[in-house]
C-alpha atoms as one frame of an Amber mdcrd trajectory, in Angstrom:
protein
  16.129 -12.637  22.350  19.306 -10.942  21.262  18.359  -8.528  18.557  19.956
  -8.689  15.130  19.655  -5.007  14.358  23.235  -4.330  15.388  26.001  -5.359
  13.056  28.457  -7.979  14.250  32.198  -7.503  14.299  32.540  -8.850  10.764
  29.933  -6.423   9.464  27.137  -8.958   9.004  23.674  -8.143  10.347  22.365
 -11.695   9.790  22.640 -14.372  12.470  23.685 -17.788  11.233  21.493 -20.721
  12.238  21.395 -24.355  11.116  17.708 -24.882  11.896  15.306 -22.039  12.729
  13.054 -24.586  14.470  15.608 -24.820  17.281  14.849 -21.201  18.157  11.188
 -20.909  17.139   8.213 -23.217  17.085   6.706 -22.565  13.666   2.916 -22.640
  13.639   0.356 -21.811  10.942   1.033 -19.810   7.786  -0.267 -16.234   8.068
   0.209 -15.265   4.436   2.136 -15.895   1.236   3.867 -13.637  -1.272   5.506
 -14.025  -4.649   8.670 -15.537  -3.162   8.092 -15.843   0.575   5.635 -16.904
   3.229   4.892 -15.451   6.650   4.539 -17.940   9.495   3.272 -17.474  13.035
   6.133 -18.474  15.337   6.732 -18.740  19.068  10.196 -18.141  20.470  11.066
 -21.198  22.541  13.130 -19.353  25.164  10.581 -16.627  25.962   7.240 -17.865
  24.640   6.800 -14.598  22.727   4.952 -14.694  19.404   6.364 -13.288  16.165
   5.599 -13.247  12.465   8.507 -14.862  10.621   8.993 -14.037   6.945  10.631
 -17.129   5.420  12.457 -16.524   2.138  14.063 -19.448   0.257  17.487 -18.423
  -1.026  16.807 -20.067  -4.372  13.856 -17.706  -4.784  16.155 -14.731  -4.188
  18.337 -15.374  -7.206  18.066 -12.286  -9.387  16.073 -10.476  -6.687  18.729
 -10.035  -4.028  18.599  -6.245  -4.361  14.848  -6.210  -3.693  15.033  -8.056
  -0.386  18.210  -6.217   0.625  16.304  -2.974   0.002  13.405  -4.076   2.204
  15.770  -5.086   5.008  17.757  -1.855   4.734  14.532   0.140   5.040  13.148
  -1.902   7.933  16.372  -1.729   9.929  16.186   2.083   9.985  12.618   2.265
  11.244  11.339   2.510  14.801   7.827   3.931  15.106   4.768   2.868  17.087
   2.607   2.719  13.946   5.033   0.747  11.767   5.585  -3.011  11.950   9.068
  -3.555  13.372  11.837  -5.852  12.159  13.013  -7.575  15.344  15.789  -9.845
  14.085  17.315 -11.501  11.023  18.491 -15.109  10.719  20.146 -16.949   7.876
  20.331 -20.705   7.330  22.028 -22.534   4.454  18.784 -22.470   2.476  16.655
 -19.643   3.895  16.615 -16.046   5.077  14.300 -15.356   8.027  12.991 -11.912
   8.938  11.615 -11.930  12.495   8.809  -9.377  12.474   6.633  -7.865  15.166
   3.338  -9.764  15.282   0.327  -7.662  14.343  -2.910  -9.530  14.999  -5.775
  -7.050  14.788  -6.739  -7.648  11.164  -7.130  -5.435   8.107  -8.489  -1.909
   8.215 -11.641  -2.458   6.131 -12.580  -5.668   7.946 -12.599  -3.882  11.304
 -14.664  -0.984   9.959 -17.251  -3.347   8.470 -17.525  -5.200  11.778 -18.203
  -2.014  13.730 -21.690  -0.776  14.484 -20.775   2.889  14.767 -18.338   4.793
  12.544 -17.929   8.509  11.925 -15.739  11.058  10.170 -13.966  11.493  13.488
 -13.007   7.820  13.453 -11.696   8.157   9.901  -9.777  11.288  10.869  -8.142
   9.495  13.821  -7.115   6.615  11.538  -5.608   8.910   8.922  -3.764  10.926
  11.576  -1.932   7.761  12.643  -1.023   7.010   9.025   0.168  10.579   8.486
   2.301  10.488  11.645   3.969   7.258  10.529   4.518   8.324   6.924   5.799
  11.720   8.047   8.355   9.835  10.146   9.364   7.748   7.118   9.723  10.861
   4.991  11.926  12.470   7.649  14.293   9.515   7.177  14.197   9.893   3.417
  12.071   6.753   2.979   9.200   6.637   0.479   6.817   3.707   1.011   5.419
   3.704  -2.571   2.671   1.143  -1.904   0.363   2.614   0.720  -3.085   1.007
   0.497  -5.681  -0.420   2.892  -4.259  -3.968   2.706  -1.016  -2.627   4.162
  -2.780  -0.964   7.110  -3.320  -3.431   9.953  -4.628  -3.113  13.491  -2.084
  -3.862  16.207  -4.446  -6.232  18.010  -8.152  -6.940  18.476  -8.514  -4.583
  21.450  -6.639  -1.453  20.383  -7.398   1.024  17.611  -3.720   1.474  16.791
  -2.949   1.205  13.061   0.293  -0.365  11.814   1.863   0.160   8.381   3.303
  -3.019   6.881   4.928  -4.340   3.691   8.008  -2.365   2.704   8.827  -4.486
  -0.329   8.494  -1.479  -2.655   9.958   1.140  -0.331  12.834   3.288  -1.512
  15.458   5.406   0.155  15.050   8.809  -1.454  18.269   9.944  -3.085  20.087
   6.662  -2.427  23.236   6.489  -4.540  22.130   9.655  -6.356  19.213   7.646
  -7.688  16.071   9.286  -9.059  12.858   7.378  -8.419  11.048   6.750 -11.682
   9.871   3.123 -11.529   6.145   2.733 -12.133   5.282   0.648  -9.102   2.504
   0.333  -6.582  -1.153  -0.512  -7.033  -2.812   1.686  -9.700  -5.944   2.357
  -7.675  -3.785   4.124  -5.088  -0.796   5.262  -7.111  -0.096   8.910  -7.990
  -0.372  10.147 -11.596   3.334  10.939 -11.858   4.227   7.337 -10.954   1.885
   5.822 -13.518   3.246   8.240 -16.137   6.796   7.077 -15.258   7.940  10.582
 -14.439  10.535  11.222 -11.710   8.740  11.432  -8.390   9.276  11.949  -4.685
   7.655  11.365  -1.307   4.577  13.237  -2.578   3.383   9.931  -4.046   2.676
   8.657  -0.530   0.547  11.719   0.212  -1.572  11.024  -2.873  -2.134   7.444
  -1.659  -3.210   8.712   1.760  -5.742  10.919  -0.021  -7.145   7.901  -1.874
  -7.376   5.905   1.359  -9.132   8.836   3.066 -11.614   9.000   0.201 -12.469
   5.305   0.564 -12.783   5.566   4.350 -15.561   8.136   3.929 -17.636   6.480
   1.210 -16.568   2.844   0.929 -15.627   2.848  -2.758 -12.518   3.966  -4.696
 -12.222   7.361  -6.412 -11.051   5.740  -9.668 -12.930   2.834 -11.168 -13.366
   1.167 -14.532 -13.437  -2.403 -15.803 -11.075  -1.306 -18.569  -7.518  -0.806
 -17.280  -6.666   1.846 -19.874  -9.673   3.951 -18.849  -8.799   3.482 -15.190
  -5.247   4.693 -15.854  -6.535   7.663 -17.842  -8.693   8.717 -14.883  -5.713
   8.562 -12.547  -3.419  10.413 -14.955  -5.996  13.228 -15.155  -6.850  13.086
 -11.423 -10.436  12.671 -12.597 -12.569  11.927  -9.534 -15.754  13.291  -7.961
 -17.511  13.507  -4.608 -20.611  11.786  -5.917 -24.131  12.248  -4.631 -25.730
  10.720  -2.620 -22.687   9.064  -1.046 -20.936  12.332  -0.175 -23.986  14.413
   0.706 -23.499  13.959   4.451 -19.696  14.313   4.435 -18.226  17.619   5.616
 -16.730  20.198   3.278 -13.632  20.064   5.464 -13.131  16.369   4.696 -13.521
  17.021   0.975 -11.039  19.900   1.167  -8.548  17.680   2.994  -8.783  14.984
   0.320  -8.667  17.486  -2.545  -5.383  18.899  -1.276  -3.837  15.428  -1.104
  -5.148  14.265  -4.470  -3.810  17.125  -6.558  -2.359  16.117  -9.910   0.595
  18.483  -9.480   2.844  16.945  -6.780   4.451  20.324  -6.067   1.083  21.738
  -4.991  -0.004  18.584  -3.145  -0.109  18.635   0.666   2.926  17.240   2.445
   2.371  15.115   5.547   3.251  18.130   7.707   0.617  20.250   5.974  -1.982
  17.489   6.138  -1.404  17.054   9.871  -2.222  20.747  10.374  -5.481  20.614
   8.404  -8.605  21.276  10.552 -10.058  17.875   9.607  -7.061  16.248  11.330
  -5.874  18.810  13.892  -9.160  20.639  14.516 -12.772  19.748  15.218 -14.303
  19.835  11.742 -14.669  16.039  11.373 -18.351  15.254  11.869 -19.720  12.914
  14.520 -22.587  11.564  12.406 -22.739   7.766  12.112 -21.920   6.809   8.509
 -21.271   3.132   9.200 -24.252   1.717   7.313 -23.485   3.354   3.979 -19.687
   3.028   4.183 -19.660  -0.615   5.294 -22.210  -1.532   2.616 -20.020  -0.073
  -0.111 -16.845  -1.638   1.314 -18.421  -5.085   1.250 -19.557  -4.558  -2.338
 -16.347  -3.079  -3.693 -13.455  -4.853  -1.983 -13.094  -8.621  -2.246 -10.945
 -10.189   0.440  -7.636 -11.988  -0.162  -7.723 -11.904  -3.969  -4.812  -9.583
  -4.642  -1.713 -11.802  -4.877  -0.360 -12.601  -8.309   3.133 -12.833  -9.803
   4.316 -11.217 -13.033   7.655 -10.464 -14.597   8.851  -7.066 -15.747   8.780
  -7.797 -19.492   5.184  -9.027 -19.391   4.038  -5.945 -17.483   5.801  -3.626
 -19.931   4.046  -5.335 -22.846   0.750  -4.976 -21.012   1.257  -1.249 -20.453
   2.254  -0.707 -24.082  -0.975  -2.330 -25.229  -2.922   0.175 -23.152  -1.411
   3.039 -25.205  -1.525   5.651 -22.492   0.181   8.286 -24.593   3.392   9.053
 -26.421   5.335  10.130 -23.339   4.474   6.964 -21.445   5.023   4.835 -24.536
   8.477   6.282 -25.168   9.391   5.770 -21.537   8.315   2.142 -21.734  10.228
   1.677 -25.002  13.399   2.961 -23.386  12.879   0.687 -20.380  12.373  -2.298
 -22.634  15.494  -1.398 -24.625  17.577  -1.257 -21.453  16.241  -4.636 -20.341
  16.185  -6.526 -23.636  19.464  -8.314 -22.959  18.574  -9.149 -19.377  16.721
 -12.216 -18.145  13.630 -10.942 -16.337  13.120 -12.226 -12.821   9.675 -12.835
 -11.334   8.664 -10.016  -9.047   5.991  -9.386  -6.496   2.730  -8.055  -7.817
  -0.622  -7.474  -6.249  -4.131  -6.668  -7.362  -7.401  -5.709  -5.766 -10.879
  -6.591  -6.973 -12.834  -3.371  -7.383 -16.445  -3.262  -8.490 -17.020  -1.207
 -11.611 -18.915   2.035 -11.088 -19.743   4.474 -13.857 -20.483   8.174 -13.705
 -23.688   7.417 -15.615 -24.836   5.345 -12.649 -24.483   8.366 -10.376 -26.180
  10.651 -12.869 -29.155   8.306 -13.044 -29.266   8.107  -9.257 -29.364  11.859
  -8.917 -32.136  12.032 -11.482 -34.277   9.245 -10.041 -33.544   9.764  -6.358
 -32.438   6.131  -6.000 -30.079   5.469  -3.142 -28.293   2.400  -4.490 -27.189
   1.302  -7.918 -23.853  -0.434  -8.062 -22.322  -2.748 -10.625 -20.845  -5.907
  -9.104 -18.769  -7.320 -11.925 -15.175  -7.257 -10.602 -12.229  -5.682 -12.384
  -8.773  -6.897 -11.399  -6.261  -4.079 -11.102  -2.681  -5.313 -11.127   0.392
  -3.761  -9.607   2.725  -2.129 -12.104   6.480  -2.574 -11.659   8.594  -1.817
 -14.709  12.135  -1.124 -13.595  14.756  -1.423 -10.926  14.781   2.074  -9.444
């Protein structure tokens, strides 16, 4: 297949096609988003399988910059741990992104299915993520939505992790722009993003810290059924290594996470620093099997395929104002709303994860009684926050 990554003589990087079905046999739908669907497709000329992201042009009206941003990011990237954009086609009614097919399933699903899982396994997973994100950062790209759902296995046989979904990615410093949009998924997003302060690639390092935390215990570091309390925890970087779940985890692992989940982004580990930490580069990751406890918590705390939901910017801003996170956040939201009050809001992609509510009182009672398990199961939906265009 002739690749569409190179621009044609007229400057267009999209190939014109009347009917994509002439080139690909479209099979089952792999997933759906706010304004697109991903379809398994087989190239007729070679028999090779791809994932084709099909985007109706009518759904792009008012969101052209978002998809153009994703394409611009994907076209710059070539890394073994990042899902590749292979080609781009355009028909009269659709835009088609021909993506590398990744078939190994989601990160948590594979861990749960395993019978043996250790700190060393978690360390090897995070090293791959760090390598890929470090590569992105070297290109000036900030992912901004790193989370387990966006970490996929390449296939069923290999342990290679692939980073996907660049819909919220941003070129750092593009057009002298300062990143300040509150976007991402709150359970994984850095405090400075949620507070709508200017931020940088350090936000990705925070997210990697959150993912590392979950990989070692099976539950998220921030949790509350009440969104405002959840946000307050994140803004304060208020998390713990609770007993008994962290009793058998190494001090090195805790130190690694603590340096990634620092409230101050200037003091937070960069990817380069994290890659040099003994838990990643050395031999401090323990070999003890922690599969039983971690997989049990993952199954309790992460519901599958319940995180897609669409919102518009105005509705999200109103939601955040109701939470009353503080005067600085409120004034920032007010100014955003003022800038957008004469604009017609366009629907945008949003995601949520179902996270079981856990309270610190639960852990206190466990420590006092010696009980090994006490978990609340009532789900709390945590929605993605996107409040601007930067």
